[in-house]
C-alpha positions as CSV (number, residue, x, y, z in Angstrom):
1,M,46.5,140.6,71.0
2,R,43.2,139.1,69.4
3,L,42.7,136.8,66.9
4,D,42.1,138.2,63.1
5,G,40.1,136.7,60.7
6,R,43.0,135.1,58.7
7,M,44.3,133.4,62.1
8,R,40.7,132.2,62.9
9,L,40.6,130.6,59.4
10,V,44.2,129.0,59.9
11,L,42.9,127.7,63.6
12,L,39.8,126.4,62.1
13,V,41.4,124.3,59.3
14,L,44.2,122.8,61.5
15,L,41.6,122.3,64.4
16,V,39.1,120.4,61.9
17,A,42.0,118.1,60.9
18,Q,43.5,117.5,64.1
19,F,39.9,116.4,65.5
20,M,39.5,113.9,62.5
21,L,42.6,112.3,63.6
22,A,42.0,112.2,67.1
23,V,38.4,110.2,66.2
24,D,40.2,108.1,64.3
25,F,42.3,106.4,67.3
26,S,39.0,105.5,68.6
27,I,36.2,104.9,66.3
28,L,37.3,101.3,65.2
29,N,37.2,100.3,69.0
30,V,33.5,99.2,68.9
31,A,33.4,98.0,65.6
32,L,36.4,95.6,65.8
33,P,34.1,92.3,66.2
34,V,31.9,93.0,63.5
35,I,34.7,93.9,61.0
36,G,36.3,90.2,62.2
37,E,33.1,88.7,61.6
38,G,32.4,90.6,58.0
39,L,35.9,89.8,56.4
40,G,36.8,86.6,58.2
41,F,39.5,87.8,60.6
42,S,40.8,85.2,63.1
43,L,40.7,85.9,66.8
44,S,44.6,86.5,67.0
45,G,44.5,88.8,63.8
46,L,41.8,91.0,64.9
47,Q,44.0,92.8,67.4
48,W,46.2,94.3,64.6
49,I,43.4,96.3,63.2
50,A,44.6,98.4,66.2
51,T,48.2,97.9,66.2
52,S,49.2,97.9,62.5
53,F,47.5,101.5,63.4
54,A,49.4,102.4,66.8
55,L,52.8,101.0,65.5
56,C,53.0,103.4,62.2
57,A,51.3,106.4,64.4
58,A,53.9,106.2,67.3
59,G,57.0,104.8,65.3
60,F,57.0,107.2,62.7
61,T,55.7,110.3,64.1
62,L,59.3,111.7,65.5
63,L,61.0,111.3,62.0
64,F,58.0,113.0,59.9
65,G,58.2,115.6,62.8
66,R,61.8,116.5,61.4
67,I,60.8,115.7,57.9
68,A,58.2,118.9,58.4
69,D,61.1,120.9,59.6
70,L,63.3,120.3,56.4
71,F,61.0,119.7,53.7
72,G,58.0,122.1,54.4
73,R,55.2,121.6,57.1
74,R,52.3,122.6,54.8
75,R,53.7,120.1,52.0
76,L,53.9,117.2,54.5
77,F,50.6,118.5,56.3
78,L,48.9,118.2,52.8
79,G,50.5,115.2,51.7
80,G,49.6,113.4,54.7
81,L,45.9,114.4,54.7
82,A,45.7,113.3,51.0
83,V,47.0,109.6,51.9
84,L,44.6,109.5,55.0
85,G,41.5,110.2,52.9
86,L,42.9,107.6,50.4
87,S,43.7,104.9,53.0
88,S,40.0,105.5,54.6
89,L,38.2,105.0,51.4
90,A,40.1,101.8,50.8
91,G,39.6,100.8,54.5
92,G,35.6,101.3,53.9
93,L,36.1,99.2,50.5
94,A,37.9,96.6,52.0
95,T,37.0,92.9,51.2
96,T,39.7,90.9,52.6
97,P,41.8,91.3,56.0
98,E,44.9,92.0,53.9
99,M,43.1,95.4,52.1
100,L,42.3,96.5,55.5
101,L,45.2,95.9,57.3
102,T,46.9,98.0,54.7
103,A,44.5,100.7,54.6
104,R,45.0,100.7,58.4
105,V,48.9,101.1,58.1
106,L,48.4,103.7,55.6
107,Q,46.3,105.6,58.0
108,G,48.9,105.4,60.7
109,L,51.7,106.7,58.6
110,A,49.5,109.6,57.7
111,T,48.5,110.4,61.2
112,A,52.2,110.3,61.9
113,A,52.9,113.0,59.4
114,V,50.0,114.9,59.9
115,T,49.7,115.4,63.5
116,P,53.3,116.8,64.2
117,A,53.1,119.1,61.1
118,G,49.8,120.4,62.0
119,L,50.9,121.1,65.4
120,S,54.0,122.5,63.9
121,L,51.8,124.9,61.6
122,L,49.8,126.1,64.9
123,T,52.7,127.1,67.0
124,T,54.4,128.8,64.1
125,S,51.1,130.8,62.8
126,F,50.7,132.0,66.3
127,P,52.9,134.2,68.2
128,E,54.2,132.8,71.5
129,G,52.2,134.1,74.4
130,P,48.5,133.9,75.1
131,L,47.5,133.6,71.3
132,R,49.5,130.9,70.9
133,Q,48.4,129.4,74.4
134,K,44.8,129.6,73.5
135,A,45.3,128.1,70.0
136,L,46.8,125.1,72.2
137,G,43.9,124.8,74.4
138,L,41.3,124.4,72.0
139,N,43.7,122.4,70.0
140,G,43.8,120.2,73.0
141,A,40.3,120.1,74.1
142,L,39.0,119.1,70.7
143,M,41.8,116.1,70.2
144,S,40.4,114.8,73.9
145,A,36.9,115.6,73.1
146,G,37.8,113.6,69.3
147,F,38.9,110.5,71.3
148,T,35.5,110.5,72.9
149,T,33.5,111.2,70.2
150,G,35.3,108.3,68.2
151,A,34.0,105.8,70.5
152,V,30.6,107.2,70.8
153,L,30.3,107.6,66.9
154,G,31.9,104.2,66.1
155,G,28.8,102.5,67.9
156,L,26.3,104.9,66.3
157,L,27.7,104.0,62.9
158,T,28.2,100.8,63.1
159,D,24.6,100.1,64.5
160,L,22.7,102.2,62.2
161,L,24.5,101.8,59.0
162,S,27.7,99.6,58.8
163,W,31.2,99.6,60.2
164,R,32.6,100.5,56.9
165,W,31.3,104.3,57.6
166,A,33.7,104.7,60.1
167,F,36.1,105.0,57.2
168,F,34.2,106.6,54.7
169,I,33.5,109.4,57.3
170,N,37.1,110.5,57.0
171,V,37.1,111.0,53.4
172,P,34.8,114.5,52.8
173,V,36.5,115.9,56.0
174,A,40.0,115.4,54.8
175,L,39.0,116.5,50.9
176,A,37.5,119.9,52.4
177,V,40.7,120.4,54.1
178,L,42.4,119.9,51.1
179,L,40.5,122.1,49.2
180,V,40.8,125.4,51.7
181,A,44.2,124.9,53.5
182,P,46.3,125.9,50.3
183,A,44.7,129.2,50.2
184,V,45.1,130.1,54.0
185,I,48.0,128.1,55.3
186,K,51.7,129.3,54.4
187,E,54.5,127.4,53.8
188,S,57.1,127.2,56.8
189,R,60.4,125.6,55.8
190,P,64.3,126.9,56.7
191,V,66.0,128.8,54.6
192,V,69.2,126.6,54.4
193,R,68.2,123.2,54.2
194,P,70.2,120.5,56.4
195,R,71.1,117.0,55.2
196,L,68.6,114.3,57.2
197,D,70.2,112.2,59.7
198,V,69.4,108.9,58.1
199,P,71.3,106.7,60.9
200,G,69.4,108.6,63.5
201,A,66.2,108.3,61.7
202,V,66.6,104.8,61.2
203,S,67.5,103.9,64.9
204,V,64.9,105.9,66.3
205,T,61.9,104.6,64.2
206,L,63.0,101.0,64.6
207,G,63.4,101.6,68.5
208,L,59.9,103.3,68.8
209,L,58.7,100.4,66.3
210,A,60.0,97.5,68.9
211,L,58.9,99.3,72.2
212,V,55.1,99.8,71.3
213,Y,55.2,96.2,69.8
214,G,56.6,95.1,72.9
215,M,53.9,96.8,75.0
216,T,51.4,95.5,73.0
217,L,52.4,91.9,73.3
218,A,52.7,92.7,77.1
219,G,49.0,93.8,77.0
220,E,47.8,90.9,75.3
221,H,49.9,88.2,77.1
222,G,51.0,89.6,80.2
223,W,54.2,91.6,81.0
224,G,56.1,88.2,81.7
225,H,55.9,86.9,78.2
226,G,59.3,86.3,76.6
227,P,58.8,87.8,72.9
228,A,57.4,90.8,74.8
229,L,60.4,91.4,76.8
230,L,62.4,90.6,74.0
231,W,60.6,93.6,71.6
232,L,60.9,96.1,75.1
233,G,64.6,95.2,75.5
234,A,65.5,95.3,71.7
235,G,63.2,99.0,71.9
236,V,65.4,100.2,74.7
237,V,68.8,99.3,72.9
238,L,67.7,101.0,69.5
239,L,66.8,104.1,71.6
240,A,70.3,104.0,73.4
241,V,72.1,103.6,70.1
242,F,70.1,106.5,68.5
243,R,71.4,108.7,71.6
244,V,75.0,108.0,70.6
245,V,74.6,108.2,67.0
246,E,72.8,112.0,67.8
247,S,75.9,112.9,69.8
248,R,78.1,112.2,66.9
249,A,76.1,113.3,63.8
250,A,76.8,117.0,62.3
251,S,73.0,117.3,61.8
252,P,71.6,115.1,64.2
253,L,67.6,114.3,63.9
254,V,67.2,115.5,67.4
255,P,69.7,117.7,68.8
256,L,70.8,116.8,72.5
257,S,70.6,120.7,73.6
258,V,67.0,120.2,72.9
259,L,66.4,117.3,74.9
260,K,68.7,118.7,77.5
261,R,66.0,121.7,77.7
262,R,64.3,121.3,81.1
263,T,61.1,122.3,79.5
264,V,61.2,119.9,76.9
265,A,62.3,116.7,79.0
266,W,60.2,117.4,81.9
267,G,57.5,118.7,79.7
268,N,57.2,115.7,77.7
269,A,57.5,113.4,81.2
270,I,54.8,114.8,82.6
271,G,52.6,114.8,79.4
272,L,53.6,111.1,78.8
273,I,51.8,110.6,82.4
274,A,48.7,112.5,81.2
275,F,48.1,110.4,78.5
276,L,48.8,107.0,80.2
277,T,46.5,107.8,82.9
278,E,43.6,109.5,81.4
279,T,43.6,106.7,78.3
280,S,44.2,103.8,81.0
281,L,41.7,105.2,82.9
282,V,39.1,105.0,80.2
283,F,39.9,101.4,79.6
284,L,39.3,100.6,83.7
285,M,36.1,102.4,83.3
286,T,34.8,100.8,80.2
287,V,35.6,97.2,81.9
288,Y,33.7,98.6,85.2
289,L,30.6,99.4,83.1
290,Q,30.6,96.2,80.9
291,E,31.7,93.8,83.3
292,V,30.4,95.1,86.7
293,L,27.4,96.9,86.0
294,G,26.7,95.0,82.9
295,R,26.1,98.1,80.4
296,S,26.0,97.7,76.4
297,P,29.1,98.8,74.7
298,L,27.1,101.6,73.3
299,A,25.9,102.6,76.8
300,A,29.6,102.9,77.9
301,G,30.7,104.9,75.1
302,L,27.6,107.4,75.8
303,S,29.0,107.4,79.6
304,F,32.2,109.0,78.4
305,S,30.7,111.9,76.8
306,V,31.1,113.7,79.9
307,L,34.5,113.2,79.9
308,G,34.5,115.1,76.5
309,L,32.6,117.9,77.9
310,G,35.3,117.8,80.8
311,T,38.0,118.3,78.5
312,V,36.5,120.9,76.7
313,L,36.0,123.0,79.6
314,G,39.4,122.3,80.7
315,G,40.6,123.2,76.9
316,V,39.0,126.5,77.4
317,L,40.1,126.9,81.2
318,A,43.7,126.0,80.6
319,P,44.9,129.5,78.5
320,R,43.0,131.6,81.3
321,V,45.0,129.7,83.9
322,I,48.3,130.0,82.3
323,A,47.5,133.6,81.8
324,A,46.6,134.1,85.3
325,G,50.2,132.3,86.6
326,S,51.9,130.2,84.6
327,T,52.6,126.7,82.5
328,R,53.6,125.3,85.9
329,R,50.5,126.8,87.7
330,A,48.4,124.8,85.0
331,L,50.3,121.4,84.9
332,V,50.3,121.4,89.3
333,V,46.4,122.7,89.5
334,G,45.5,120.3,86.6
335,G,47.3,117.2,87.9
336,T,45.8,117.9,91.6
337,V,42.2,118.0,90.2
338,Q,42.9,114.7,88.3
339,A,44.4,112.9,91.1
340,A,41.5,114.0,93.3
341,A,38.8,112.7,90.6
342,T,40.6,109.6,90.0
343,L,41.2,108.9,93.6
344,A,37.1,109.5,94.1
345,L,36.4,106.5,91.7
346,A,38.1,104.2,94.4
347,G,34.6,104.4,95.8
348,L,32.9,102.8,93.1
349,G,30.9,100.1,94.0
350,T,28.9,97.4,92.3
351,D,25.4,98.4,92.0
352,G,23.8,101.0,89.8
353,S,23.8,103.8,92.2
354,S,27.9,104.2,91.4
355,L,26.9,105.7,87.9
356,W,26.7,109.1,89.4
357,L,29.8,109.2,91.2
358,L,31.5,108.0,88.0
359,L,30.0,110.3,85.6
360,G,31.2,113.6,88.2
361,A,34.5,112.1,88.8
362,T,35.5,111.5,84.7
363,F,34.1,115.2,84.2
364,A,36.4,116.7,86.8
365,G,39.1,114.7,85.9
366,G,38.9,115.6,82.3
367,V,38.8,119.2,83.1
368,G,42.4,118.7,85.3
369,N,43.9,116.2,82.4
370,M,43.2,119.0,79.8
371,L,44.9,121.6,81.9
372,V,47.9,119.4,82.3
373,I,48.0,118.6,78.4
374,V,47.4,121.8,77.1
375,G,50.3,123.0,79.9
376,F,52.5,120.0,79.0
377,M,52.3,121.2,75.0
378,V,53.0,125.0,76.0
379,T,55.7,123.9,78.1
380,A,57.4,121.4,75.4
381,T,57.3,124.1,72.6
382,T,58.2,127.3,74.0
383,G,61.6,129.1,74.0
384,L,62.6,127.1,70.6
385,P,63.0,128.6,67.5
386,D,60.6,128.1,64.7
387,H,63.1,125.9,62.6
388,E,62.7,123.5,65.6
389,Q,58.8,123.7,65.8
390,G,58.8,120.5,63.7
391,L,61.1,118.7,66.2
392,A,59.3,119.8,69.4
393,T,55.7,118.8,68.3
394,G,57.0,115.6,67.0
395,L,58.6,115.0,70.7
396,A,55.0,116.0,72.0
397,T,53.5,113.8,69.5
398,M,55.4,110.9,70.2
399,T,54.9,111.3,73.7
400,Q,51.0,111.5,73.2
401,Q,51.2,108.0,71.0
402,V,53.4,106.5,73.2
403,G,51.4,107.1,76.4
404,I,48.1,106.1,74.8
405,T,49.9,102.8,73.8
406,M,51.2,102.2,77.0
407,G,48.0,103.1,79.3
408,T,46.1,99.9,78.4
409,P,48.4,97.3,78.9
410,V,50.1,98.9,82.0
411,M,46.5,99.4,83.6
412,S,45.4,95.9,82.5
413,A,48.5,94.3,84.0
414,V,47.9,96.0,87.2
415,A,44.2,95.1,87.4
416,A,44.8,91.3,86.2
417,S,47.0,90.8,89.3
418,R,44.1,90.8,91.5
419,A,41.4,88.0,91.5
420,E,38.2,89.7,91.8
421,V,37.5,91.9,88.9
422,M,36.3,95.1,91.1
423,D,39.5,94.6,93.3
424,G,41.8,94.8,90.3
425,I,39.7,97.8,88.9
426,T,40.4,99.5,92.5
427,T,44.1,98.5,92.5
428,A,44.4,100.1,89.2
429,I,42.8,103.5,90.1
430,L,44.9,103.3,93.0
431,V,48.3,103.3,91.1
432,N,46.8,105.9,88.5
433,T,46.5,108.2,91.1
434,G,50.2,107.9,92.3
435,L,51.3,108.0,88.8
436,V,49.3,111.6,88.4
437,L,50.6,112.9,91.5
438,A,54.3,111.8,90.7
439,G,53.7,114.1,87.2
440,V,52.3,116.9,89.7
441,L,55.5,116.7,92.2
442,A,57.5,116.5,89.0
443,A,55.9,120.0,87.4
444,A,56.5,121.4,90.9
445,R,60.1,120.4,91.7
446,F,61.8,120.8,88.0
447,L,59.4,123.0,86.2
448,G,59.6,126.2,88.2
449,P,62.1,129.2,88.1
450,R,65.7,128.1,88.9
451,G,66.2,128.5,93.0
452,R,68.1,131.3,94.2
453,R,71.3,130.4,96.6
454,K,69.9,131.1,100.2
455,P,72.3,134.6,101.0
456,R,74.4,134.4,103.8
457,P,73.1,135.4,107.5
458,G,74.3,138.9,108.5
459,S,73.9,140.2,104.8
460,R,71.3,142.9,103.7
461,A,69.9,140.0,101.4
462,G,70.0,137.3,104.2
463,R,68.2,139.8,106.7
464,R,65.7,140.2,104.2
465,W,65.6,136.4,103.8
């Protein structure tokens, strides 16, 4: 089967929106000091520019994913894009810290709505099989490339124009998608609309917010920080409450039967590892480039363009690897390549000659990581009916957001355990490699075909065995 003209247009609209959201995650990182100086942020308040966005983007994703299933995916997709465009305009025009933080909260909520709605529109617009795998491959490639593009673009806009353009750039893109999308994307909603599980929605949203905030505090103050541990504990308790609520709800937000599927449970676990390890590796290599090699922030951002190229190549190759074998093959092959490339980075030295090793290894790691991400997306959304695709993509998006949020605090804590910067980076690289290998083993063990019992000796089947 091939993509027809309408499918290509639908794919283009959805990919442009997802790419814009990916750029938004990293475009302000380089500009934070300049924003703080321009608007009068305190040193402690500056981190809330990133934290307020991350809290909303991760905490409300699962809720919005289910709302998309119940009330219409296209409606939520378009509404979220409108909020994103308006909040980006407000952020660019902000004159006080309060105005900017309000804009960031709205951007986070818009991202939490648009990402799962867009992914579920993608999975329901393309039939399960090669076409959907190709669409998810391109989506994954552009999203990962968007993270890298955001870092580079943020530095360029801040240096050449103003940090405000890191917000303004979203406005024309959102407007263009809003003008085209209603004509090419069909609405998708159930015939019979079930009731929204309010207790489940409240408990899971509060649980995710507490968990993400706890990880943010741990990354800032260390994993022994009392308030961080309290927030993390509260998050775990609230998520346990959510599980109890779902087991008793007539129309649960997340049916436990979905969570018990091997593809959903283990696919999301492997996806969590993929996002955690790659985003944290970018953090480690940023520290290495700036603190060990003495490169500028813009030069460090440009160095990661090879990672973006690797992810694009991985996104193109992933559907072919899956078609030639299975999603498990993509997960195992991709994870193995990523682990080998990450391990190679343990050989980095303290002089500029190591830059070539960094560039080559991050390119190869980007290819492998994207094979895993596409394999995870296909695995986590396959075998579910259309009316549960918003739930499936909401779970997958939540996995992505939490993995991105966890990566930096986890690896920064590992790196900080050693006195020397280079020793800490090397230790964190080895831990990162171990996590990737754990994902490979999980894919090989739990996502293969169910094992057959060994036949009794002497039987015909036993003689063939």
